[in-house]
N, C-alpha and C positions, 0 to 999 in steps of 0.2 A: 126446587124450580120455578127460574123468574116469569112474570108477566103481569099483562095490565089489572089482572082480575084479582078478586079478592079472596084469601081460602076460603073453602066450602062452601062455596057458589055453583052452582050448577055451570054456568063456563068459567069458571078455572078448573071444575076436575074434567070435562072435553077437555080443556087445554095440557092439564097434567095427562091424560089418557092418550090421546094423539100423540105427546112427546114421548110416554111411557112403551109405548108400540118403536117409534123410531126408534129410539134407546139399542131397547131390549131384542128387537128382534133385527130393523134392517141395519142396524148400528153393531150388532152382536158382542153388544154391551154389558154381558151379562152381570156385571159385580153392580150396574144402576138396582139390581133387586134389593141392594144391603140401606138402600138408599128411597128406592119407591115404595118398597111395602113396609109395614108395619112390623114390629118383635112377631107378633101374635097374628099375624096375616092367615086366614084361614085358605086354602083351595079346597072348593066343594067337591071340583070336578075332575081331580088330578089322574088321571091315569091308572094306576094303583090304587086310588080310593083320597078320599082323603087326607092331607096334611098342612103342617102348620108351620109357616116361617119362614121366612127367605131364600132361604141356603139351598129346600129341596124345589123354588121356581128357576133357581141358579143352576143348579144340577141338570135338571126339566133341558133349559136352554142351552146350557152347553152341551149335550147331546142330540140336539135339532140339531147347533151347527155342526156338528160333525158329520150329521147324515148328508146336510143338505148346507153344504158352506155356500151358497148360494141364494138362502131361506129369505120371502120377503111377505111381506104381509102389509096388504091394502088396507085403508078402511074407506067401504063402501057407502056406510050412513052410522051416524053418530048422534045419540038423545041422551038429554040427561034432563033429570030431575030430583030435584033436592041434594041425597046423599050418594045416587047413582046415576051410572056410567052404559047406556047401552050403546054395544058394536056389535056393525055386521062386517065382514071383513070375507079374506080375499087370502090364500097364502099360497108362495109359487116358489118353486125350487130345482134343482135336480136332481136325481137321486143319486145311491152308489151308483147303479148301471150305467148312471146316462140318459134315465128318461126324464123331462121333463112329466110334473108334475102337481099339481094344484086341488087345496081343499077348502074348503070354506066354512063360518063357524059364526055362533053370536056368542059375544062372552056380555057379562053382567058383570061390573065390578061398583065395590062398594066403596066407598073414601071416607074420611075423619082426619081432619087436618093434616092436613096436603099429602095422608101415607094412603098407602088399596088398605082395606083392611079384612076382603072376603072380593072371591073369585067364585063366577059359575059361568060354565062354558058346554056348548055341545058342536061338535065340526062333524066334516063329513066325513066316509072314509076317503083317503088320500085317493086321485084316476089318474091315469095318464093325463097328460093335455099336450096338441102341436101344436098349439100357440104359445108367445111368450107371454102375451098381456092375458087380466085377468077377465074371466067372463061372466058375467052371474046379473 
Protein backbone atom coordinates (compact mmCIF):
# COMPACT_ATOMS: atom_id res chain seq x y z
CA UNK A 1 0.00 0.00 0.00
CA UNK A 2 1.34 3.41 -0.92
CA UNK A 3 1.15 6.00 1.82
CA UNK A 4 3.10 8.96 3.11
CA UNK A 5 3.68 7.15 6.40
CA UNK A 6 6.59 4.91 7.31
CA UNK A 7 5.81 1.19 7.72
CA UNK A 8 5.55 -0.04 11.33
CA UNK A 9 4.30 3.31 12.66
CA UNK A 10 0.85 3.81 14.21
CA UNK A 11 -0.05 6.25 11.41
CA UNK A 12 0.85 3.72 8.71
CA UNK A 13 -1.00 0.94 10.53
CA UNK A 14 -4.20 3.02 10.78
CA UNK A 15 -4.07 3.92 7.09
CA UNK A 16 -3.39 0.26 6.24
CA UNK A 17 -6.42 -0.99 8.20
CA UNK A 18 -8.72 1.66 6.71
CA UNK A 19 -7.57 0.60 3.23
CA UNK A 20 -7.94 -3.07 4.18
CA UNK A 21 -11.59 -2.67 5.24
CA UNK A 22 -12.37 -0.65 2.13
CA UNK A 23 -10.90 -3.27 -0.22
CA UNK A 24 -11.73 -6.49 1.65
CA UNK A 25 -15.31 -5.61 2.59
CA UNK A 26 -16.69 -2.63 0.71
CA UNK A 27 -15.02 -3.32 -2.66
CA UNK A 28 -15.59 -7.10 -2.35
CA UNK A 29 -11.90 -7.80 -3.10
CA UNK A 30 -11.24 -11.02 -1.19
CA UNK A 31 -7.99 -11.58 -3.12
CA UNK A 32 -6.46 -8.74 -1.08
CA UNK A 33 -6.18 -11.27 1.75
CA UNK A 34 -3.11 -12.70 0.03
CA UNK A 35 -1.49 -9.25 0.03
CA UNK A 36 -2.59 -7.86 3.40
CA UNK A 37 -2.29 -10.94 5.63
CA UNK A 38 0.99 -12.63 6.47
CA UNK A 39 1.35 -16.29 5.50
CA UNK A 40 1.12 -17.24 9.18
CA UNK A 41 -1.73 -14.80 9.96
CA UNK A 42 -3.63 -15.97 13.06
CA UNK A 43 -7.32 -15.14 13.41
CA UNK A 44 -8.14 -15.80 17.05
CA UNK A 45 -11.88 -15.28 16.63
CA UNK A 46 -13.00 -16.92 13.39
CA UNK A 47 -16.47 -18.50 13.67
CA UNK A 48 -15.20 -22.11 13.85
CA UNK A 49 -12.28 -21.25 16.15
CA UNK A 50 -8.75 -19.94 15.53
CA UNK A 51 -7.45 -20.31 11.97
CA UNK A 52 -4.11 -19.60 10.30
CA UNK A 53 -3.33 -18.11 6.93
CA UNK A 54 -4.99 -15.74 4.45
CA UNK A 55 -6.97 -18.41 2.58
CA UNK A 56 -9.46 -18.91 5.45
CA UNK A 57 -10.05 -15.14 5.66
CA UNK A 58 -10.66 -15.00 1.90
CA UNK A 59 -13.09 -17.93 2.05
CA UNK A 60 -14.97 -16.36 4.98
CA UNK A 61 -15.43 -13.07 3.12
CA UNK A 62 -16.45 -14.82 -0.11
CA UNK A 63 -19.20 -16.48 1.94
CA UNK A 64 -20.26 -13.13 3.40
CA UNK A 65 -20.49 -11.59 -0.10
CA UNK A 66 -22.90 -14.38 -1.11
CA UNK A 67 -25.09 -13.98 1.98
CA UNK A 68 -25.13 -10.16 1.78
CA UNK A 69 -24.09 -8.90 -1.67
CA UNK A 70 -24.38 -5.27 -0.53
CA UNK A 71 -22.33 -5.79 2.64
CA UNK A 72 -20.71 -2.57 3.81
CA UNK A 73 -18.59 -1.68 6.82
CA UNK A 74 -18.08 1.78 8.27
CA UNK A 75 -15.31 2.63 10.66
CA UNK A 76 -16.70 4.69 13.52
CA UNK A 77 -13.50 4.91 15.60
CA UNK A 78 -9.91 3.86 15.03
CA UNK A 79 -7.04 3.96 17.52
CA UNK A 80 -3.46 2.85 16.92
CA UNK A 81 -0.59 2.29 19.31
CA UNK A 82 2.70 0.61 18.48
CA UNK A 83 1.89 -2.46 16.33
CA UNK A 84 -1.84 -2.65 17.10
CA UNK A 85 -4.94 -0.98 15.67
CA UNK A 86 -8.37 -1.06 17.35
CA UNK A 87 -11.47 -0.37 15.27
CA UNK A 88 -15.11 0.11 16.24
CA UNK A 89 -17.27 -0.52 13.22
CA UNK A 90 -20.78 -1.02 11.93
CA UNK A 91 -21.62 -3.62 9.30
CA UNK A 92 -24.78 -3.21 7.19
CA UNK A 93 -26.37 -5.21 4.41
CA UNK A 94 -29.46 -6.96 3.14
CA UNK A 95 -29.88 -10.62 3.99
CA UNK A 96 -31.13 -13.31 1.63
CA UNK A 97 -34.73 -12.71 2.74
CA UNK A 98 -34.47 -9.02 1.76
CA UNK A 99 -34.32 -7.66 5.31
CA UNK A 100 -31.93 -4.86 6.12
CA UNK A 101 -29.58 -5.96 8.87
CA UNK A 102 -26.70 -4.56 10.80
CA UNK A 103 -24.23 -5.70 13.39
CA UNK A 104 -21.53 -3.91 15.30
CA UNK A 105 -18.08 -4.90 16.34
CA UNK A 106 -14.65 -4.23 17.66
CA UNK A 107 -11.56 -5.57 15.92
CA UNK A 108 -8.02 -5.54 17.24
CA UNK A 109 -5.39 -5.99 14.54
CA UNK A 110 -1.67 -6.64 15.02
CA UNK A 111 0.67 -5.70 12.18
CA UNK A 112 4.31 -6.35 11.37
CA UNK A 113 6.27 -5.10 8.38
CA UNK A 114 3.18 -3.92 6.53
CA UNK A 115 1.17 -7.13 6.98
CA UNK A 116 -1.63 -8.16 9.33
CA UNK A 117 -0.32 -10.95 11.55
CA UNK A 118 -3.13 -11.35 14.11
CA UNK A 119 -6.80 -10.48 14.59
CA UNK A 120 -9.18 -10.54 17.55
CA UNK A 121 -12.82 -9.57 17.09
CA UNK A 122 -16.14 -9.39 18.81
CA UNK A 123 -19.44 -8.62 17.08
CA UNK A 124 -23.05 -8.29 18.07
CA UNK A 125 -25.54 -10.74 16.62
CA UNK A 126 -27.05 -9.39 13.39
CA UNK A 127 -30.36 -7.62 13.89
CA UNK A 128 -32.96 -6.21 11.56
CA UNK A 129 -32.69 -2.50 10.88
CA UNK A 130 -35.30 -0.21 9.35
CA UNK A 131 -32.69 2.39 8.46
CA UNK A 132 -30.26 2.47 5.56
CA UNK A 133 -27.54 4.18 7.54
CA UNK A 134 -25.66 2.74 10.49
CA UNK A 135 -26.26 3.92 14.04
CA UNK A 136 -24.17 3.40 17.10
